[in-house]
mmCIF file of the N, C-alpha and C atoms, coordinates in Angstrom:
data_MODEL
# 
_entry.id   MODEL 
# 
loop_
_atom_site.group_PDB 
_atom_site.id 
_atom_site.type_symbol 
_atom_site.label_atom_id 
_atom_site.label_alt_id 
_atom_site.label_comp_id 
_atom_site.label_asym_id 
_atom_site.label_entity_id 
_atom_site.label_seq_id 
_atom_site.pdbx_PDB_ins_code 
_atom_site.Cartn_x 
_atom_site.Cartn_y 
_atom_site.Cartn_z 
_atom_site.occupancy 
_atom_site.B_iso_or_equiv 
_atom_site.pdbx_formal_charge 
_atom_site.auth_seq_id 
_atom_site.auth_comp_id 
_atom_site.auth_asym_id 
_atom_site.auth_atom_id 
_atom_site.pdbx_PDB_model_num 
ATOM 1   N N  . UNK A 1 1  ? 91.193 67.672 23.278 1.00 0.00 ? 1  UNK A N  1 
ATOM 2   C CA . UNK A 1 1  ? 90.518 68.845 23.819 1.00 0.00 ? 1  UNK A CA 1 
ATOM 3   C C  . UNK A 1 1  ? 91.568 69.833 24.295 1.00 0.00 ? 1  UNK A C  1 
ATOM 4   N N  . UNK A 1 2  ? 91.372 71.078 23.932 1.00 0.00 ? 2  UNK A N  1 
ATOM 5   C CA . UNK A 1 2  ? 92.232 72.151 24.406 1.00 0.00 ? 2  UNK A CA 1 
ATOM 6   C C  . UNK A 1 2  ? 91.832 72.489 25.843 1.00 0.00 ? 2  UNK A C  1 
ATOM 7   N N  . UNK A 1 3  ? 92.819 72.567 26.730 1.00 0.00 ? 3  UNK A N  1 
ATOM 8   C CA . UNK A 1 3  ? 92.585 72.951 28.121 1.00 0.00 ? 3  UNK A CA 1 
ATOM 9   C C  . UNK A 1 3  ? 93.381 74.221 28.394 1.00 0.00 ? 3  UNK A C  1 
ATOM 10  N N  . UNK A 1 4  ? 92.692 75.243 28.839 1.00 0.00 ? 4  UNK A N  1 
ATOM 11  C CA . UNK A 1 4  ? 93.323 76.518 29.188 1.00 0.00 ? 4  UNK A CA 1 
ATOM 12  C C  . UNK A 1 4  ? 93.361 76.605 30.709 1.00 0.00 ? 4  UNK A C  1 
ATOM 13  N N  . UNK A 1 5  ? 94.562 76.599 31.264 1.00 0.00 ? 5  UNK A N  1 
ATOM 14  C CA . UNK A 1 5  ? 94.722 76.638 32.720 1.00 0.00 ? 5  UNK A CA 1 
ATOM 15  C C  . UNK A 1 5  ? 94.846 78.086 33.175 1.00 0.00 ? 5  UNK A C  1 
ATOM 16  N N  . UNK A 1 6  ? 93.766 78.607 33.733 1.00 0.00 ? 6  UNK A N  1 
ATOM 17  C CA . UNK A 1 6  ? 93.765 79.968 34.261 1.00 0.00 ? 6  UNK A CA 1 
ATOM 18  C C  . UNK A 1 6  ? 93.625 79.956 35.781 1.00 0.00 ? 6  UNK A C  1 
ATOM 19  N N  . UNK A 1 7  ? 93.945 78.826 36.405 1.00 0.00 ? 7  UNK A N  1 
ATOM 20  C CA . UNK A 1 7  ? 93.865 78.736 37.866 1.00 0.00 ? 7  UNK A CA 1 
ATOM 21  C C  . UNK A 1 7  ? 94.825 79.749 38.485 1.00 0.00 ? 7  UNK A C  1 
ATOM 22  N N  . UNK A 1 8  ? 94.333 80.441 39.501 1.00 0.00 ? 8  UNK A N  1 
ATOM 23  C CA . UNK A 1 8  ? 95.148 81.434 40.183 1.00 0.00 ? 8  UNK A CA 1 
ATOM 24  C C  . UNK A 1 8  ? 95.156 82.789 39.489 1.00 0.00 ? 8  UNK A C  1 
ATOM 25  N N  . UNK A 1 9  ? 94.458 82.912 38.371 1.00 0.00 ? 9  UNK A N  1 
ATOM 26  C CA . UNK A 1 9  ? 94.418 84.173 37.624 1.00 0.00 ? 9  UNK A CA 1 
ATOM 27  C C  . UNK A 1 9  ? 93.062 84.833 37.837 1.00 0.00 ? 9  UNK A C  1 
ATOM 28  N N  . UNK A 1 10 ? 93.066 86.107 38.080 1.00 0.00 ? 10 UNK A N  1 
ATOM 29  C CA . UNK A 1 10 ? 91.819 86.857 38.305 1.00 0.00 ? 10 UNK A CA 1 
ATOM 30  C C  . UNK A 1 10 ? 91.171 87.225 36.976 1.00 0.00 ? 10 UNK A C  1 
ATOM 31  N N  . UNK A 1 11 ? 89.847 87.318 36.997 1.00 0.00 ? 11 UNK A N  1 
ATOM 32  C CA . UNK A 1 11 ? 89.141 87.792 35.813 1.00 0.00 ? 11 UNK A CA 1 
ATOM 33  C C  . UNK A 1 11 ? 89.561 89.231 35.558 1.00 0.00 ? 11 UNK A C  1 
ATOM 34  N N  . UNK A 1 12 ? 89.727 89.614 34.313 1.00 0.00 ? 12 UNK A N  1 
ATOM 35  C CA . UNK A 1 12 ? 89.241 88.962 33.097 1.00 0.00 ? 12 UNK A CA 1 
ATOM 36  C C  . UNK A 1 12 ? 90.256 88.049 32.406 1.00 0.00 ? 12 UNK A C  1 
ATOM 37  N N  . UNK A 1 13 ? 91.350 87.671 33.071 1.00 0.00 ? 13 UNK A N  1 
ATOM 38  C CA . UNK A 1 13 ? 92.385 86.863 32.411 1.00 0.00 ? 13 UNK A CA 1 
ATOM 39  C C  . UNK A 1 13 ? 91.825 85.560 31.821 1.00 0.00 ? 13 UNK A C  1 
ATOM 40  N N  . UNK A 1 14 ? 90.980 84.783 32.531 1.00 0.00 ? 14 UNK A N  1 
ATOM 41  C CA . UNK A 1 14 ? 90.442 83.569 31.898 1.00 0.00 ? 14 UNK A CA 1 
ATOM 42  C C  . UNK A 1 14 ? 89.690 83.859 30.601 1.00 0.00 ? 14 UNK A C  1 
ATOM 43  N N  . UNK A 1 15 ? 88.953 84.958 30.553 1.00 0.00 ? 15 UNK A N  1 
ATOM 44  C CA . UNK A 1 15 ? 88.203 85.326 29.346 1.00 0.00 ? 15 UNK A CA 1 
ATOM 45  C C  . UNK A 1 15 ? 89.164 85.734 28.236 1.00 0.00 ? 15 UNK A C  1 
ATOM 46  N N  . UNK A 1 16 ? 90.176 86.493 28.585 1.00 0.00 ? 16 UNK A N  1 
ATOM 47  C CA . UNK A 1 16 ? 91.157 86.927 27.588 1.00 0.00 ? 16 UNK A CA 1 
ATOM 48  C C  . UNK A 1 16 ? 91.855 85.713 26.977 1.00 0.00 ? 16 UNK A C  1 
ATOM 49  N N  . UNK A 1 17 ? 92.258 84.767 27.821 1.00 0.00 ? 17 UNK A N  1 
ATOM 50  C CA . UNK A 1 17 ? 92.914 83.557 27.312 1.00 0.00 ? 17 UNK A CA 1 
ATOM 51  C C  . UNK A 1 17 ? 91.969 82.755 26.424 1.00 0.00 ? 17 UNK A C  1 
ATOM 52  N N  . UNK A 1 18 ? 90.715 82.632 26.836 1.00 0.00 ? 18 UNK A N  1 
ATOM 53  C CA . UNK A 1 18 ? 89.731 81.920 26.023 1.00 0.00 ? 18 UNK A CA 1 
ATOM 54  C C  . UNK A 1 18 ? 89.563 82.594 24.667 1.00 0.00 ? 18 UNK A C  1 
ATOM 55  N N  . UNK A 1 19 ? 89.398 83.901 24.653 1.00 0.00 ? 19 UNK A N  1 
ATOM 56  C CA . UNK A 1 19 ? 89.201 84.638 23.401 1.00 0.00 ? 19 UNK A CA 1 
ATOM 57  C C  . UNK A 1 19 ? 90.402 84.488 22.475 1.00 0.00 ? 19 UNK A C  1 
ATOM 58  N N  . UNK A 1 20 ? 91.610 84.495 23.044 1.00 0.00 ? 20 UNK A N  1 
ATOM 59  C CA . UNK A 1 20 ? 92.825 84.373 22.235 1.00 0.00 ? 20 UNK A CA 1 
ATOM 60  C C  . UNK A 1 20 ? 93.004 82.971 21.662 1.00 0.00 ? 20 UNK A C  1 
ATOM 61  N N  . UNK A 1 21 ? 92.582 81.958 22.399 1.00 0.00 ? 21 UNK A N  1 
ATOM 62  C CA . UNK A 1 21 ? 92.951 80.586 22.035 1.00 0.00 ? 21 UNK A CA 1 
ATOM 63  C C  . UNK A 1 21 ? 91.843 79.736 21.429 1.00 0.00 ? 21 UNK A C  1 
ATOM 64  N N  . UNK A 1 22 ? 90.586 80.198 21.453 1.00 0.00 ? 22 UNK A N  1 
ATOM 65  C CA . UNK A 1 22 ? 89.488 79.354 20.964 1.00 0.00 ? 22 UNK A CA 1 
ATOM 66  C C  . UNK A 1 22 ? 89.668 79.003 19.483 1.00 0.00 ? 22 UNK A C  1 
ATOM 67  N N  . UNK A 1 23 ? 90.373 79.846 18.736 1.00 0.00 ? 23 UNK A N  1 
ATOM 68  C CA . UNK A 1 23 ? 90.584 79.571 17.312 1.00 0.00 ? 23 UNK A CA 1 
ATOM 69  C C  . UNK A 1 23 ? 91.553 78.417 17.072 1.00 0.00 ? 23 UNK A C  1 
ATOM 70  N N  . UNK A 1 24 ? 92.190 77.943 18.120 1.00 0.00 ? 24 UNK A N  1 
ATOM 71  C CA . UNK A 1 24 ? 93.124 76.813 17.986 1.00 0.00 ? 24 UNK A CA 1 
ATOM 72  C C  . UNK A 1 24 ? 92.397 75.483 17.786 1.00 0.00 ? 24 UNK A C  1 
ATOM 73  N N  . UNK A 1 25 ? 91.111 75.451 18.089 1.00 0.00 ? 25 UNK A N  1 
ATOM 74  C CA . UNK A 1 25 ? 90.359 74.206 17.936 1.00 0.00 ? 25 UNK A CA 1 
ATOM 75  C C  . UNK A 1 25 ? 89.401 74.325 16.756 1.00 0.00 ? 25 UNK A C  1 
ATOM 76  N N  . UNK A 1 26 ? 89.061 73.212 16.123 1.00 0.00 ? 26 UNK A N  1 
ATOM 77  C CA . UNK A 1 26 ? 88.109 73.259 15.013 1.00 0.00 ? 26 UNK A CA 1 
ATOM 78  C C  . UNK A 1 26 ? 86.696 73.592 15.497 1.00 0.00 ? 26 UNK A C  1 
ATOM 79  N N  . UNK A 1 27 ? 85.898 74.169 14.601 1.00 0.00 ? 27 UNK A N  1 
ATOM 80  C CA . UNK A 1 27 ? 84.484 74.428 14.891 1.00 0.00 ? 27 UNK A CA 1 
ATOM 81  C C  . UNK A 1 27 ? 83.820 73.103 15.287 1.00 0.00 ? 27 UNK A C  1 
ATOM 82  N N  . UNK A 1 28 ? 83.033 73.132 16.342 1.00 0.00 ? 28 UNK A N  1 
ATOM 83  C CA . UNK A 1 28 ? 82.356 71.942 16.842 1.00 0.00 ? 28 UNK A CA 1 
ATOM 84  C C  . UNK A 1 28 ? 83.097 71.247 17.972 1.00 0.00 ? 28 UNK A C  1 
ATOM 85  N N  . UNK A 1 29 ? 84.373 71.580 18.163 1.00 0.00 ? 29 UNK A N  1 
ATOM 86  C CA . UNK A 1 29 ? 85.153 70.981 19.255 1.00 0.00 ? 29 UNK A CA 1 
ATOM 87  C C  . UNK A 1 29 ? 84.958 71.798 20.536 1.00 0.00 ? 29 UNK A C  1 
ATOM 88  N N  . UNK A 1 30 ? 85.393 71.208 21.656 1.00 0.00 ? 30 UNK A N  1 
ATOM 89  C CA . UNK A 1 30 ? 85.192 71.816 22.977 1.00 0.00 ? 30 UNK A CA 1 
ATOM 90  C C  . UNK A 1 30 ? 86.535 72.216 23.580 1.00 0.00 ? 30 UNK A C  1 
ATOM 91  N N  . UNK A 1 31 ? 86.550 73.371 24.193 1.00 0.00 ? 31 UNK A N  1 
ATOM 92  C CA . UNK A 1 31 ? 87.691 73.851 24.968 1.00 0.00 ? 31 UNK A CA 1 
ATOM 93  C C  . UNK A 1 31 ? 87.265 73.891 26.432 1.00 0.00 ? 31 UNK A C  1 
ATOM 94  N N  . UNK A 1 32 ? 88.186 73.567 27.323 1.00 0.00 ? 32 UNK A N  1 
ATOM 95  C CA . UNK A 1 32 ? 87.928 73.657 28.763 1.00 0.00 ? 32 UNK A CA 1 
ATOM 96  C C  . UNK A 1 32 ? 88.785 74.770 29.344 1.00 0.00 ? 32 UNK A C  1 
ATOM 97  N N  . UNK A 1 33 ? 88.161 75.645 30.086 1.00 0.00 ? 33 UNK A N  1 
ATOM 98  C CA . UNK A 1 33 ? 88.869 76.713 30.788 1.00 0.00 ? 33 UNK A CA 1 
ATOM 99  C C  . UNK A 1 33 ? 88.836 76.379 32.268 1.00 0.00 ? 33 UNK A C  1 
ATOM 100 N N  . UNK A 1 34 ? 90.003 76.225 32.875 1.00 0.00 ? 34 UNK A N  1 
ATOM 101 C CA . UNK A 1 34 ? 90.108 75.967 34.307 1.00 0.00 ? 34 UNK A CA 1 
ATOM 102 C C  . UNK A 1 34 ? 90.304 77.297 35.014 1.00 0.00 ? 34 UNK A C  1 
ATOM 103 N N  . UNK A 1 35 ? 89.445 77.599 35.968 1.00 0.00 ? 35 UNK A N  1 
ATOM 104 C CA . UNK A 1 35 ? 89.530 78.872 36.680 1.00 0.00 ? 35 UNK A CA 1 
ATOM 105 C C  . UNK A 1 35 ? 89.031 78.700 38.107 1.00 0.00 ? 35 UNK A C  1 
ATOM 106 N N  . UNK A 1 36 ? 89.619 79.494 39.008 1.00 0.00 ? 36 UNK A N  1 
ATOM 107 C CA . UNK A 1 36 ? 89.180 79.449 40.402 1.00 0.00 ? 36 UNK A CA 1 
ATOM 108 C C  . UNK A 1 36 ? 88.714 80.817 40.912 1.00 0.00 ? 36 UNK A C  1 
ATOM 109 N N  . UNK A 1 37 ? 88.669 81.805 40.035 1.00 0.00 ? 37 UNK A N  1 
ATOM 110 C CA . UNK A 1 37 ? 88.100 83.099 40.406 1.00 0.00 ? 37 UNK A CA 1 
ATOM 111 C C  . UNK A 1 37 ? 86.585 82.988 40.269 1.00 0.00 ? 37 UNK A C  1 
ATOM 112 N N  . UNK A 1 38 ? 85.864 83.249 41.348 1.00 0.00 ? 38 UNK A N  1 
ATOM 113 C CA . UNK A 1 38 ? 84.406 83.082 41.346 1.00 0.00 ? 38 UNK A CA 1 
ATOM 114 C C  . UNK A 1 38 ? 83.740 83.924 40.255 1.00 0.00 ? 38 UNK A C  1 
ATOM 115 N N  . UNK A 1 39 ? 84.338 85.014 39.839 1.00 0.00 ? 39 UNK A N  1 
ATOM 116 C CA . UNK A 1 39 ? 83.764 85.851 38.778 1.00 0.00 ? 39 UNK A CA 1 
ATOM 117 C C  . UNK A 1 39 ? 83.673 85.095 37.456 1.00 0.00 ? 39 UNK A C  1 
ATOM 118 N N  . UNK A 1 40 ? 84.518 84.100 37.263 1.00 0.00 ? 40 UNK A N  1 
ATOM 119 C CA . UNK A 1 40 ? 84.485 83.317 36.017 1.00 0.00 ? 40 UNK A CA 1 
ATOM 120 C C  . UNK A 1 40 ? 83.157 82.577 35.862 1.00 0.00 ? 40 UNK A C  1 
ATOM 121 N N  . UNK A 1 41 ? 82.506 82.276 36.957 1.00 0.00 ? 41 UNK A N  1 
ATOM 122 C CA . UNK A 1 41 ? 81.232 81.537 36.892 1.00 0.00 ? 41 UNK A CA 1 
ATOM 123 C C  . UNK A 1 41 ? 80.155 82.343 36.176 1.00 0.00 ? 41 UNK A C  1 
ATOM 124 N N  . UNK A 1 42 ? 80.230 83.638 36.216 1.00 0.00 ? 42 UNK A N  1 
ATOM 125 C CA . UNK A 1 42 ? 79.293 84.472 35.453 1.00 0.00 ? 42 UNK A CA 1 
ATOM 126 C C  . UNK A 1 42 ? 79.930 84.995 34.175 1.00 0.00 ? 42 UNK A C  1 
ATOM 127 N N  . UNK A 1 43 ? 81.231 85.288 34.217 1.00 0.00 ? 43 UNK A N  1 
ATOM 128 C CA . UNK A 1 43 ? 81.902 85.881 33.060 1.00 0.00 ? 43 UNK A CA 1 
ATOM 129 C C  . UNK A 1 43 ? 81.997 84.931 31.873 1.00 0.00 ? 43 UNK A C  1 
ATOM 130 N N  . UNK A 1 44 ? 82.306 83.663 32.108 1.00 0.00 ? 44 UNK A N  1 
ATOM 131 C CA . UNK A 1 44 ? 82.468 82.721 30.986 1.00 0.00 ? 44 UNK A CA 1 
ATOM 132 C C  . UNK A 1 44 ? 81.133 82.506 30.253 1.00 0.00 ? 44 UNK A C  1 
ATOM 133 N N  . UNK A 1 45 ? 80.039 82.186 30.950 1.00 0.00 ? 45 UNK A N  1 
ATOM 134 C CA . UNK A 1 45 ? 78.767 82.057 30.226 1.00 0.00 ? 45 UNK A CA 1 
ATOM 135 C C  . UNK A 1 45 ? 78.346 83.356 29.524 1.00 0.00 ? 45 UNK A C  1 
ATOM 136 N N  . UNK A 1 46 ? 78.607 84.506 30.151 1.00 0.00 ? 46 UNK A N  1 
ATOM 137 C CA . UNK A 1 46 ? 78.257 85.789 29.529 1.00 0.00 ? 46 UNK A CA 1 
ATOM 138 C C  . UNK A 1 46 ? 79.067 86.008 28.259 1.00 0.00 ? 46 UNK A C  1 
ATOM 139 N N  . UNK A 1 47 ? 80.351 85.680 28.293 1.00 0.00 ? 47 UNK A N  1 
ATOM 140 C CA . UNK A 1 47 ? 81.193 85.810 27.096 1.00 0.00 ? 47 UNK A CA 1 
ATOM 141 C C  . UNK A 1 47 ? 80.660 84.906 25.984 1.00 0.00 ? 47 UNK A C  1 
ATOM 142 N N  . UNK A 1 48 ? 80.261 83.690 26.339 1.00 0.00 ? 48 UNK A N  1 
ATOM 143 C CA . UNK A 1 48 ? 79.716 82.765 25.342 1.00 0.00 ? 48 UNK A CA 1 
ATOM 144 C C  . UNK A 1 48 ? 78.465 83.343 24.684 1.00 0.00 ? 48 UNK A C  1 
ATOM 145 N N  . UNK A 1 49 ? 77.585 83.932 25.476 1.00 0.00 ? 49 UNK A N  1 
ATOM 146 C CA . UNK A 1 49 ? 76.370 84.541 24.908 1.00 0.00 ? 49 UNK A CA 1 
ATOM 147 C C  . UNK A 1 49 ? 76.731 85.704 23.990 1.00 0.00 ? 49 UNK A C  1 
ATOM 148 N N  . UNK A 1 50 ? 77.651 86.564 24.420 1.00 0.00 ? 50 UNK A N  1 
ATOM 149 C CA . UNK A 1 50 ? 78.032 87.729 23.617 1.00 0.00 ? 50 UNK A CA 1 
ATOM 150 C C  . UNK A 1 50 ? 78.724 87.332 22.316 1.00 0.00 ? 50 UNK A C  1 
ATOM 151 N N  . UNK A 1 51 ? 79.479 86.246 22.356 1.00 0.00 ? 51 UNK A N  1 
ATOM 152 C CA . UNK A 1 51 ? 80.262 85.818 21.190 1.00 0.00 ? 51 UNK A CA 1 
ATOM 153 C C  . UNK A 1 51 ? 79.602 84.677 20.427 1.00 0.00 ? 51 UNK A C  1 
ATOM 154 N N  . UNK A 1 52 ? 78.388 84.323 20.781 1.00 0.00 ? 52 UNK A N  1 
ATOM 155 C CA . UNK A 1 52 ? 77.641 83.237 20.117 1.00 0.00 ? 52 UNK A CA 1 
ATOM 156 C C  . UNK A 1 52 ? 78.414 81.923 20.114 1.00 0.00 ? 52 UNK A C  1 
ATOM 157 N N  . UNK A 1 53 ? 79.062 81.625 21.229 1.00 0.00 ? 53 UNK A N  1 
ATOM 158 C CA . UNK A 1 53 ? 79.708 80.330 21.419 1.00 0.00 ? 53 UNK A CA 1 
ATOM 159 C C  . UNK A 1 53 ? 78.811 79.515 22.348 1.00 0.00 ? 53 UNK A C  1 
ATOM 160 N N  . UNK A 1 54 ? 78.945 78.208 22.320 1.00 0.00 ? 54 UNK A N  1 
ATOM 161 C CA . UNK A 1 54 ? 78.048 77.318 23.059 1.00 0.00 ? 54 UNK A CA 1 
ATOM 162 C C  . UNK A 1 54 ? 78.652 76.962 24.423 1.00 0.00 ? 54 UNK A C  1 
ATOM 163 N N  . UNK A 1 55 ? 78.045 77.497 25.498 1.00 0.00 ? 55 UNK A N  1 
ATOM 164 C CA . UNK A 1 55 ? 78.476 77.130 26.850 1.00 0.00 ? 55 UNK A CA 1 
ATOM 165 C C  . UNK A 1 55 ? 77.901 75.752 27.145 1.00 0.00 ? 55 UNK A C  1 
ATOM 166 N N  . UNK A 1 56 ? 78.762 74.754 27.291 1.00 0.00 ? 56 UNK A N  1 
ATOM 167 C CA . UNK A 1 56 ? 78.323 73.370 27.451 1.00 0.00 ? 56 UNK A CA 1 
ATOM 168 C C  . UNK A 1 56 ? 77.993 73.077 28.909 1.00 0.00 ? 56 UNK A C  1 
ATOM 169 N N  . UNK A 1 57 ? 78.955 73.340 29.806 1.00 0.00 ? 57 UNK A N  1 
ATOM 170 C CA . UNK A 1 57 ? 78.704 73.030 31.210 1.00 0.00 ? 57 UNK A CA 1 
ATOM 171 C C  . UNK A 1 57 ? 79.814 73.592 32.090 1.00 0.00 ? 57 UNK A C  1 
ATOM 172 N N  . UNK A 1 58 ? 79.508 73.635 33.375 1.00 0.00 ? 58 UNK A N  1 
ATOM 173 C CA . UNK A 1 58 ? 80.466 73.996 34.421 1.00 0.00 ? 58 UNK A CA 1 
ATOM 174 C C  . UNK A 1 58 ? 80.685 72.747 35.258 1.00 0.00 ? 58 UNK A C  1 
ATOM 175 N N  . UNK A 1 59 ? 81.935 72.373 35.416 1.00 0.00 ? 59 UNK A N  1 
ATOM 176 C CA . UNK A 1 59 ? 82.280 71.167 36.180 1.00 0.00 ? 59 UNK A CA 1 
ATOM 177 C C  . UNK A 1 59 ? 83.080 71.567 37.420 1.00 0.00 ? 59 UNK A C  1 
ATOM 178 N N  . UNK A 1 60 ? 82.610 71.223 38.609 1.00 0.00 ? 60 UNK A N  1 
ATOM 179 C CA . UNK A 1 60 ? 83.380 71.559 39.813 1.00 0.00 ? 60 UNK A CA 1 
ATOM 180 C C  . UNK A 1 60 ? 84.660 70.734 39.893 1.00 0.00 ? 60 UNK A C  1 
ATOM 181 N N  . UNK A 1 61 ? 85.730 71.384 40.294 1.00 0.00 ? 61 UNK A N  1 
ATOM 182 C CA . UNK A 1 61 ? 87.014 70.720 40.508 1.00 0.00 ? 61 UNK A CA 1 
ATOM 183 C C  . UNK A 1 61 ? 87.378 70.848 41.981 1.00 0.00 ? 61 UNK A C  1 
ATOM 184 N N  . UNK A 1 62 ? 88.412 70.155 42.413 1.00 0.00 ? 62 UNK A N  1 
ATOM 185 C CA . UNK A 1 62 ? 88.846 70.293 43.804 1.00 0.00 ? 62 UNK A CA 1 
ATOM 186 C C  . UNK A 1 62 ? 89.286 71.728 44.079 1.00 0.00 ? 62 UNK A C  1 
ATOM 187 N N  . UNK A 1 63 ? 89.795 72.390 43.056 1.00 0.00 ? 63 UNK A N  1 
ATOM 188 C CA . UNK A 1 63 ? 90.144 73.810 43.136 1.00 0.00 ? 63 UNK A CA 1 
ATOM 189 C C  . UNK A 1 63 ? 89.515 74.508 41.940 1.00 0.00 ? 63 UNK A C  1 
ATOM 190 N N  . UNK A 1 64 ? 88.438 75.236 42.144 1.00 0.00 ? 64 UNK A N  1 
ATOM 191 C CA . UNK A 1 64 ? 87.808 75.978 41.065 1.00 0.00 ? 64 UNK A CA 1 
ATOM 192 C C  . UNK A 1 64 ? 86.859 75.144 40.228 1.00 0.00 ? 64 UNK A C  1 
ATOM 193 N N  . UNK A 1 65 ? 86.779 75.492 38.933 1.00 0.00 ? 65 UNK A N  1 
ATOM 194 C CA . UNK A 1 65 ? 85.829 74.873 38.010 1.00 0.00 ? 65 UNK A CA 1 
ATOM 195 C C  . UNK A 1 65 ? 86.479 74.696 36.650 1.00 0.00 ? 65 UNK A C  1 
ATOM 196 N N  . UNK A 1 66 ? 85.907 73.771 35.886 1.00 0.00 ? 66 UNK A N  1 
ATOM 197 C CA . UNK A 1 66 ? 86.252 73.634 34.467 1.00 0.00 ? 66 UNK A CA 1 
ATOM 198 C C  . UNK A 1 66 ? 85.022 74.075 33.693 1.00 0.00 ? 66 UNK A C  1 
ATOM 199 N N  . UNK A 1 67 ? 85.205 75.057 32.833 1.00 0.00 ? 67 UNK A N  1 
ATOM 200 C CA . UNK A 1 67 ? 84.116 75.555 31.999 1.00 0.00 ? 67 UNK A CA 1 
ATOM 201 C C  . UNK A 1 67 ? 84.325 75.017 30.599 1.00 0.00 ? 67 UNK A C  1 
ATOM 202 N N  . UNK A 1 68 ? 83.326 74.321 30.071 1.00 0.00 ? 68 UNK A N  1 
ATOM 203 C CA . UNK A 1 68 ? 83.431 73.686 28.762 1.00 0.00 ? 68 UNK A CA 1 
ATOM 204 C C  . UNK A 1 68 ? 82.649 74.522 27.744 1.00 0.00 ? 68 UNK A C  1 
ATOM 205 N N  . UNK A 1 69 ? 83.344 74.909 26.670 1.00 0.00 ? 69 UNK A N  1 
ATOM 206 C CA . UNK A 1 69 ? 82.767 75.760 25.648 1.00 0.00 ? 69 UNK A CA 1 
ATOM 207 C C  . UNK A 1 69 ? 82.969 75.106 24.289 1.00 0.00 ? 69 UNK A C  1 
ATOM 208 N N  . UNK A 1 70 ? 81.888 74.992 23.511 1.00 0.00 ? 70 UNK A N  1 
ATOM 209 C CA . UNK A 1 70 ? 81.986 74.445 22.146 1.00 0.00 ? 70 UNK A CA 1 
ATOM 210 C C  . UNK A 1 70 ? 82.103 75.602 21.177 1.00 0.00 ? 70 UNK A C  1 
ATOM 211 N N  . UNK A 1 71 ? 83.127 75.518 20.312 1.00 0.00 ? 71 UNK A N  1 
ATOM 212 C CA . UNK A 1 71 ? 83.318 76.550 19.292 1.00 0.00 ? 71 UNK A CA 1 
ATOM 213 C C  . UNK A 1 71 ? 82.247 76.402 18.212 1.00 0.00 ? 71 UNK A C  1 
ATOM 214 N N  . UNK A 1 72 ? 81.527 77.472 17.914 1.00 0.00 ? 72 UNK A N  1 
ATOM 215 C CA . UNK A 1 72 ? 80.426 77.407 16.954 1.00 0.00 ? 72 UNK A CA 1 
ATOM 216 C C  . UNK A 1 72 ? 80.776 78.015 15.600 1.00 0.00 ? 72 UNK A C  1 
ATOM 217 N N  . UNK A 1 73 ? 81.835 78.810 15.533 1.00 0.00 ? 73 UNK A N  1 
ATOM 218 C CA . UNK A 1 73 ? 82.231 79.395 14.241 1.00 0.00 ? 73 UNK A CA 1 
ATOM 219 C C  . UNK A 1 73 ? 83.715 79.669 14.239 1.00 0.00 ? 73 UNK A C  1 
# 
């Protein structure tokens, strides 16, 4: 699983990193974006809807969250 560490980075950096790197994984695989900016909680699912990617889940971490996204195309 590809893990993108965006902890300590303000939005839109987590989204930019996700958009740049999602092509590194095969279609059907999951990428995790680690972020602690509260805006990511709305921005990541919104990006998934706009880009037709599958938002799998949000997992709370001791610092921030892990957002799991399945690549659909």
